[in-house]
C-alpha positions in Angstrom: -23.2 24.0 20.9 -23.7 20.5 22.3 -27.2 18.9 22.5 -28.7 22.3 23.1 -27.5 22.3 26.6 -27.6 25.5 28.7 -24.2 26.7 30.0 -25.1 25.6 33.5 -26.0 22.1 32.4 -22.9 21.9 30.2 -20.6 23.0 33.0 -22.2 20.7 35.5 -21.7 17.6 33.3 -18.2 18.7 32.3 -16.8 19.1 35.8 -18.4 15.9 37.0 -16.1 14.1 34.5 -13.0 16.2 34.3 -11.0 17.7 37.1 -7.9 19.6 35.9 -7.4 21.5 39.2 -9.3 19.9 42.1 -8.3 16.4 43.2 -10.6 13.5 42.2 -12.5 12.1 45.2 -14.6 9.4 43.6 -13.4 6.0 42.4 -15.5 6.0 39.2 -13.5 8.9 37.8 -10.0 7.6 38.9 -8.9 5.8 35.8 -5.9 3.6 35.4 -5.3 3.2 39.2 -7.1 0.0 39.9 -4.1 -1.9 41.3 -3.0 1.0 43.4 -6.5 1.5 44.8 -6.7 -2.1 45.8 -3.3 -1.9 47.4 -4.1 1.2 49.5 -7.6 -0.1 50.4 -6.1 -3.3 51.8 -3.5 -1.4 53.7 -6.1 0.8 55.4 -7.7 -2.3 56.9 -4.4 -3.5 58.4 -4.0 -2.3 62.0 -1.0 0.0 62.4 -0.2 0.3 58.7 0.7 3.7 57.2 0.4 4.3 53.5 3.0 6.4 51.6 2.1 7.4 48.1 5.1 8.8 46.1 6.0 9.7 42.5 6.4 12.6 40.1 4.5 15.8 40.6 1.2 15.8 38.8 0.8 12.0 38.4 -2.3 12.0 40.7 -1.1 11.2 44.2 -3.5 13.5 45.9 -6.4 12.2 43.9 -5.6 8.6 44.8 -5.2 9.5 48.5 -8.4 11.5 48.7 -10.4 8.9 46.8 -9.4 6.1 49.2 -9.8 8.4 52.2 -13.4 9.3 51.4 -14.1 5.6 50.6 -12.7 4.3 53.9 -13.7 7.2 56.2 -16.7 6.8 58.5 -19.8 8.4 57.1 -20.2 10.5 60.2 -17.3 12.7 59.3 -15.1 13.8 56.4 -11.5 12.6 56.3 -8.8 15.0 57.6 -6.9 16.6 54.7 -3.6 18.4 55.6 -0.9 19.9 53.4 2.8 20.6 54.4 5.0 23.5 53.6 8.8 24.1 54.1 8.2 25.3 57.7 5.9 22.5 58.8 6.8 20.6 61.9 5.6 17.2 63.2 3.9 18.6 66.3 2.3 21.5 64.4 0.9 19.1 61.7 -0.5 16.8 64.3 -2.0 19.7 66.2 -3.8 20.7 63.0 -5.1 17.2 62.6 -6.4 17.1 66.2 -8.1 20.5 65.8 -10.1 19.1 62.8 -10.8 15.8 64.6 -12.1 17.5 67.8 -13.9 20.4 66.1 -14.8 19.3 62.6 -17.3 22.2 62.1 -15.4 24.9 63.9 -15.7 28.2 62.0 -13.4 30.4 64.1 -14.5 33.7 65.7 -17.8 35.1 64.5 -18.9 38.5 65.7 -22.3 39.9 64.8 -23.8 43.3 65.9 -27.5 43.7 65.8 -28.9 47.2 66.2 -32.5 48.3 66.6 -34.3 51.6 67.4 -37.5 51.3 69.3 -39.9 54.3 69.5 -42.4 54.8 72.3 -44.6 57.9 72.3 -41.9 60.1 70.9 -39.1 58.6 72.9 -36.3 56.9 71.0 -34.4 54.0 72.5 -31.4 52.5 70.8 -30.7 48.8 71.5 -27.6 47.1 70.3 -26.5 43.6 71.0 -23.2 41.9 70.2 -23.0 38.2 69.9 -19.5 36.7 70.2 -18.6 33.1 69.6 -15.1 32.3 70.7 -12.8 30.3 68.5 -12.8 26.6 69.3 -10.1 25.7 71.8 -6.7 24.7 70.4 -5.6 21.1 70.5 -4.1 20.3 73.9 -0.5 21.5 74.2 1.8 18.9 72.8 5.6 18.9 73.2 6.7 15.4 72.4 5.9 12.3 70.4 4.3 10.6 73.4 2.0 13.7 73.8 0.9 13.3 70.2 0.3 9.6 70.5 -1.7 10.0 73.7 -3.9 12.8 72.2 -4.7 10.8 69.1 -5.7 7.7 71.1 -7.9 9.9 73.3 -9.5 11.6 70.2 -10.1 8.2 68.6 -11.8 7.0 71.8 -14.1 10.0 71.8 -15.1 9.1 68.3 -15.7 5.5 69.5 -12.8 4.3 67.3 -14.8 4.9 64.1 -12.8 4.8 60.8 -10.8 8.0 60.6 -8.4 8.7 57.7 -5.8 11.5 57.9 -4.1 12.5 54.6 -0.8 14.4 54.9 0.0 15.8 51.5 3.1 17.4 50.0 5.3 15.8 52.6 8.3 16.4 50.4 8.1 20.1 51.1 9.2 19.7 54.7 12.8 21.0 54.6 13.9 20.0 58.1 15.4 16.5 58.3 14.9 16.5 62.1 11.1 17.0 61.6 11.1 14.2 59.0 12.8 12.0 61.5 10.0 12.7 64.1 7.4 11.6 61.5 9.4 8.4 60.9 9.4 7.7 64.7 5.7 8.4 64.8 4.9 6.0 62.0 6.6 3.3 64.1 4.4 4.2 67.0 1.3 4.0 64.9 2.0 0.3 64.6 3.5 -0.4 68.0 0.6 1.3 69.9 -2.0 0.4 67.3 -3.3 3.9 67.0 -6.9 3.4 65.7 -6.6 5.9 62.9 -5.2 5.5 59.4 -2.6 7.8 57.9 -1.9 8.4 54.2 1.2 10.4 53.3 1.9 11.8 49.8 5.1 13.2 48.4 7.1 14.0 45.3 10.0 11.6 45.2 11.7 8.8 43.2 11.7 6.6 46.2 10.4 6.4 49.7 14.0 6.7 51.0 14.2 10.1 49.4 11.3 11.2 51.6 12.2 9.5 54.9 15.9 9.0 54.6 17.7 6.4 56.7 15.0 5.8 59.3 15.0 2.1 58.6 13.0 1.1 61.7 9.8 2.6 60.3 9.8 1.0 56.8 8.2 -2.3 57.9 5.1 -0.3 59.1 4.6 1.3 55.7 2.7 0.3 52.6 4.9 1.6 49.8 2.8 2.9 46.8 4.7 4.2 43.8 2.5 6.1 41.3 3.7 6.4 37.7 2.2 8.1 34.7 -0.9 6.6 33.1 -0.7 4.0 30.4 -2.4 4.5 27.0 -5.5 2.6 28.0 -6.1 4.8 31.0 -5.5 8.0 29.0 -8.2 6.9 26.4 -10.6 6.0 29.2 -10.5 9.5 30.6 -11.0 11.0 27.1 -13.7 8.6 26.1 -15.5 8.9 29.4 -16.0 12.7 29.1 -17.0 12.3 25.4 -19.6 9.7 26.4 -21.0 11.9 29.1 -22.0 14.4 26.3 -22.8 11.7 23.7 -20.3 13.2 21.3 -17.3 11.8 19.4 -13.8 13.2 19.7 -12.1 13.3 16.3 -9.5 10.5 16.1 -6.5 12.7 15.5 -7.3 14.9 18.5 -7.9 11.9 20.7 -4.5 10.4 20.0 -2.7 13.8 20.2 -4.2 14.5 23.7 -3.0 11.1 24.8 0.5 11.6 23.4 0.9 15.2 24.5 -0.2 14.4 28.1 2.8 12.0 28.6 0.5 10.1 30.9 0.0 13.0 33.4 -3.8 13.2 34.2 -3.6 17.0 34.6 -2.9 17.5 30.9 -5.6 15.1 29.7 -8.2 16.7 31.9 -7.2 20.2 30.9 -7.2 19.5 27.2 -10.5 17.7 27.3 -12.0 20.5 29.3 -11.0 23.1 26.7 -11.9 20.9 23.8 -15.5 20.4 25.1 -15.8 24.2 25.7 -14.7 24.8 22.1 -17.4 22.5 20.9 -20.0 24.1 23.2 -19.1 27.6 22.0 -19.4 26.5 18.4 -22.4 28.3 16.8 -23.5 25.1 15.1 -25.0 22.1 16.8 -22.1 19.6 16.9 -21.8 16.0 18.0 -18.2 15.5 16.6 -15.1 17.5 17.3 -13.0 19.0 14.6 -9.3 19.8 14.3 -10.2 23.5 14.8 -11.8 22.6 18.2 -8.6 20.8 19.1 -6.4 23.8 18.1 -8.5 26.1 20.3 -8.1 23.6 23.2 -4.3 23.5 22.8 -4.1 27.3 22.8 -6.3 27.7 25.8 -4.4 25.0 27.7 -1.1 26.8 27.1 -2.6 30.0 28.5 -4.0 28.4 31.6 -1.1 26.1 32.6 0.9 26.5 35.8 2.9 29.7 35.7 6.1 28.2 37.1 6.2 25.8 34.1 5.7 28.7 31.7 8.4 30.7 33.5 11.0 27.9 33.4 10.2 27.2 29.7 10.6 30.9 28.7 13.8 31.1 30.7 15.2 28.0 29.0 14.4 29.2 25.4 15.9 32.6 26.3 13.3 34.5 24.2 14.2 33.5 20.7 17.9 32.6 21.3 18.8 30.6 18.2 18.1 26.9 18.5 17.3 26.5 22.2 13.5 26.0 21.7 13.9 23.4 19.0 16.6 21.5 21.0 14.2 21.4 23.9 11.5 20.1 21.7 13.9 17.3 20.5 14.5 16.2 24.1 10.7 15.9 24.6 10.2 14.0 21.3 10.3 10.5 22.7 8.8 8.3 25.4 12.1 7.5 26.9 12.5 9.4 30.2 16.2 10.0 29.5 17.9 10.0 26.2 21.5 10.1 24.8 22.9 12.8 22.7 22.7 10.8 19.5 19.0 10.1 19.9 18.3 13.8 20.7 20.2 15.0 17.7 18.3 12.5 15.5 15.0 13.9 16.8 16.3 17.4 16.3 17.2 17.0 12.7 13.9 15.1 12.0 11.7 17.9 13.4 13.8 20.7 11.7 13.4 18.9 8.3 9.6 18.8 8.9 9.6 22.6 8.8 10.0 22.5 4.9 13.3 24.2 4.9 12.2 27.2 7.0 14.7 26.6 9.8 18.5 26.1 9.8 19.8 22.7 11.1 22.5 23.3 13.7 25.5 21.0 13.7 25.9 18.3 16.3 28.5 20.2 18.5 26.2 23.2 18.6 23.2 21.1 19.7 25.4 19.5 22.4 26.4 23.0 23.7 22.7 23.9 23.8 22.0 20.8 25.9 24.8 21.7 28.3 23.5 25.2 28.7 20.0 23.9 29.4 21.3 22.3 32.6 22.5 25.6 34.0 20.7 28.2 36.2 20.4 30.9 33.5 18.3 28.4 31.5 16.2 27.5 34.4 18.0 24.2 35.2 15.4 22.6 32.9 17.5 19.6 32.1 19.8 17.3 34.1 22.2 14.5 33.3 21.7 11.2 35.0 25.1 10.2 33.5 27.5 11.6 31.0 25.9 12.0 27.5 22.4 11.4 28.7 19.7 14.0 29.5 16.3 14.2 31.2 13.9 16.8 32.4 14.5 17.9 36.0 10.7 17.7 36.4 9.0 15.0 34.4 5.8 17.0 34.1 7.7 19.6 32.1 7.9 17.3 29.1 4.1 17.3 28.6 4.1 21.1 28.8 6.9 21.3 26.1 4.8 19.0 23.9 1.9 21.3 24.4 3.9 24.4 23.4 5.2 22.7 20.3 1.7 21.5 19.3 0.5 25.1 19.7 3.1 26.1 17.0 2.1 23.3 14.7 4.9 20.8 15.5 3.7 17.3 16.7 6.1 15.7 19.1 6.0 12.2 20.6 5.1 10.3 17.4 7.1 7.3 18.5 4.4 6.1 20.8 2.9 2.8 20.0 -0.8 2.0 19.8 -2.7 1.3 23.0 -2.1 -2.0 24.7 -5.6 -3.4 24.2 -6.2 -5.1 20.8 -7.5 -2.8 18.1 -8.2 -3.2 14.4 -9.2 0.4 13.6 -5.7 2.0 14.1 -4.5 3.1 10.7 -1.9 5.7 11.5 1.8 4.9 10.9 4.1 5.0 13.9 7.9 5.4 14.0 10.0 2.2 13.8 11.0 0.5 17.0 13.7 1.9 19.3 17.3 1.0 18.9 18.1 -0.8 22.2 17.0 1.2 25.2 17.6 4.7 23.8 17.0 6.5 20.6 14.8 6.0 17.6 15.0 5.6 13.9 13.8 8.9 12.4 10.3 8.9 11.0 8.3 11.3 8.8 6.1 13.3 11.1 4.3 14.9 8.2 2.9 11.7 6.7 1.2 10.2 9.7 -2.4 9.2 9.1 -5.0 9.3 12.0 -8.3 7.6 12.2 -11.3 9.9 11.9 
């Protein structure tokens, strides 16, 4: 247990400081995004400016968007939070926004039946009454871009032009390019007609062009915010912040492994910290310092609770014990380079197989290359892709952290090439791998002889 806390007290403190599922909405818990926060906040003050936040899935786009939305939104109302799906249309999305703007507390149709029986000198009288509250009226019928613009200007005027922020999340899921084109035209109109509302769009993409295509006329109205994975300092800030909230210390090895496994994706850091603190709380002893056993429990629990589509893709890729596939996949995830060449992957592969103390057979290089090629195909879940001949990367960057988590669960520590955090430190005594050769590859290191600070 931790500080003799009750389970309710513990859970309350824990989820004030980690948020592995729900987006973060307060700036004090959004670590490592100071520059992006400032960029978005400044853009929201600029009339006619639209913010577009893009990056890999899982890097925290929604958390950034909701944090700035709640900070900038008028205190009279909550920001408008919308999510897209493959069938979303421009008019439909804007109609949903207007419904929430015009009827922020609408609860839909409520029907209640009250029944009573009144007795008077032996006579019975049944009285029943039905109260019916109609659903709030739909947003006015809109058929064109001009209709939407007019309706938004009217809604803003009714709110006396107070600060209103509308977040449109998962924009990348819209499958129809014509609908995306209407959004692009709308973004231009936000600026041209100075619509007194602020829009923040979020989408999974490598670039803004991927999301909006060739609609060049709208780009000058957009604040372009690319979100990347967290650096080491930010990873440690999240870990140390939750430890500080409980006045406990997280064992040095566990702390660095959480940072390395996460690959800079906040989701993994929050999830591992959550399960690590639960393991400490469930300990029968009074503890103020985590142990390696707590960490192992956290890893196992994190694997069980991770997103099912990642698990499904991984299981499909390793083909249920087909010889060599899992270890080759681990080798691809064994370095901080986003994409790696065949030579570097084979070096990592041999290095990790040797660390098994002779318990696994080392495949020759042509066999490993054939495994890599197979992992790009549909039967293996298309888990890998080739940016160019001889190089490989994960189709979804967030998959790399999941693979590191699965390897850690089986006792294999990946990503030992990571350097120390960028801030100066004199207490880091663990050995790291030698520097990279050029842009790709590493000199093999001994993953068994690393020393971690306690």
